[in-house]
Steps between C-alpha positions, in 0.01 A plus 500: 500500500667573165870469592646147464510272805805286582497237775828461689566304818655684796789254488579587136468870574734473797761283329500656153358848548733669250424254222128525581500879467701485178233267359215721624654800320407339166137433599368855469492841666290363787509138616308334783690238700307238700701330775211294639418711807520842338526682170726796429558718193832546320555824306745466209445827312639849553170633362328396825764626744355849529154363574640252755745724684347848465138513381386213726739574787211559743350154439818304416731549797839370601442197724682438827695219327627466145461121522272336245195393700390152391317414820180665627479871404658725759384852598639766269703695754480583869421859590792606718391861512794635295396750229709361214517809269598732785761260637648447153522878460695518826731220385553671164650805673793285606543317170533781249796623289654668805586153633699399190839619639431296815423196284828531311697560820344205684544258209860608435604468866325162533673369187842627615458309826399190304783498244756565777434139603548355150806307390593379152321171432271536800173305483192567711122467508337781307176586678625563858754751365238672283258526792768652725578758230129577464450529877792741546393714205132503602570599861666828403325591174141412601508531879783745564654260751769235536549156654826359632678226303375240748143630473515488120593129517211434739263697277607297196417175675165637611411626151586156363275339760199716420512384138422134584133511402278269300384703198188296408230498765355152447356300789789253472750788508332643810516161677867462405574848629350408838704179517838665434718765660420743218250707695710506818809605304310776328366637828840473668673681212240775506550542876877533445441772241270687740783495757749625240261777398556655842865546405390664176289745699775569754764568230277697262552853374145630534575851379402406142196309365550124460281190516590481868381854580180437302430188708590643840400867462232526231319168550388572860326813373332312214395196706494588872355160596815313392719380785879526521519129414291563187738772385806282567342219297426740215861622508616138464261444207642806325853373568418157355327657201819688415769242580351189338439639148827699503706191590332299225564772241865520610531125444333497158710799389825324594382184324419689180829689516686168520306341213472795257864578407421755226272702725750472787779634277285803408440571865869478587581749224237736640646473851853570372393803296238656728582811699458468879137550599365484144194295411573148372241465223609158372521358851153629584365350177663169596321508837165578337536202266579277799180614672302432182621141463531429873234700689508438873122456498396284206135516603315804636189392689173679567176386663142613439332659801162486320347374176656691209619457143833493318528513124126434482537184710297471822728470804323368813583630847819351660637388161878526463632674187861423410691726262742284301801734491705259289235504227511880484880525498523230232233639267651541148250779427686721746854356514687399188653153549374494860700193600833662406701690762537841332579792735533737203122500462485726810755763393233731355261457792224244525512268198121511450247786516262273693598576860303200625718249312779537760381452857812380683428763768123486478266772381226720644439584865709205623798564275835447672607832652863392496539439124746786450696402809513132399623569146755750638621245756555221247657740249746619768569145617624365165809720442584514872500121523637398159738777392797291616347153518362228274217275614425146392225255586515123525192284468190717541199386696175688539268492797127524453338679793228643285771673298774400261815599686858381567511227765680543830761248386614698194871585528702770329877513440679836490832568332707817501520668158 
């Protein structure tokens, strides 16, 4: 073993994970972390991303959970019989550029319904509203379907419930999980989403490719052994995978808009001067900078299915490898003044020729298929929501559920311009 070894208790990792990973970023390109029951590897360098995510993709696979395993090593991933490349190809048919007009339409209509409820000086909790916007937009743009207003409210509560997970898999955390309602709530919320998915199917326009048609029409041909319940569960997983990150990016974008007055003023000028339907370059650059500083997945996890190597380091079977996204996005070799919020760095395309220095949407065979749709959705949301309104935040609190994100209690105040 040539990479440095750092010993960290599961309690410290669970309580102060963001500070821990910031400290690990300065220890080297590869760092071993010993939690007592298990060791995992942290990757801090863009130079190793290709090897991790592409060259070693056969041996270093996406695990069934992104949690940091600190208890006994778990199996790499269960074989559910789904051919991943073929299924992703089917999903990609419904997530290409042809869906962009649907994204803009769904976001605009969802925002119009939201701002119709606003009053000058109104104050409300941020995250439930952002999740409802994300749910409404996702239903039409990704699934070609719609939910009623009542169903959207129920879906928001269920999505919130599925997020109550313990991110560090220590023995103490597992015992605590069994002693609380966390597991029951998660299962109950997932069951509610399965029930709501039937409405998605019933209301869907299946004449064009979407994630829904890929799951219900293409998946049975690719994996005939899957049951109807399996396909419904996979539809819910796809729904959660779209709504959760989109709602978080909405929230961070509003927060940055409220706290970066110079950048906000540039965006307002662009909205006033832009012709209808034209591309909003400054707004898109603003969104990209938000995803750089506030990625929805701060750690991308892989697990070794067999003994292998990474950067010349021997990686034993069942070892977890954690890509430290914050270290990549804050590397001064690739981003000038990386801690500064500077949307202008994106106006001429990617700010660095190293494509592995920015991994907010992943890279390789597991790269997020909805990157274009997500950036389009957030870019369309900003002018639709804030053209005639100002937003302000009171005291900010952040919740650590394995990620650095706005807490459920964060409130926003809106005022008419």
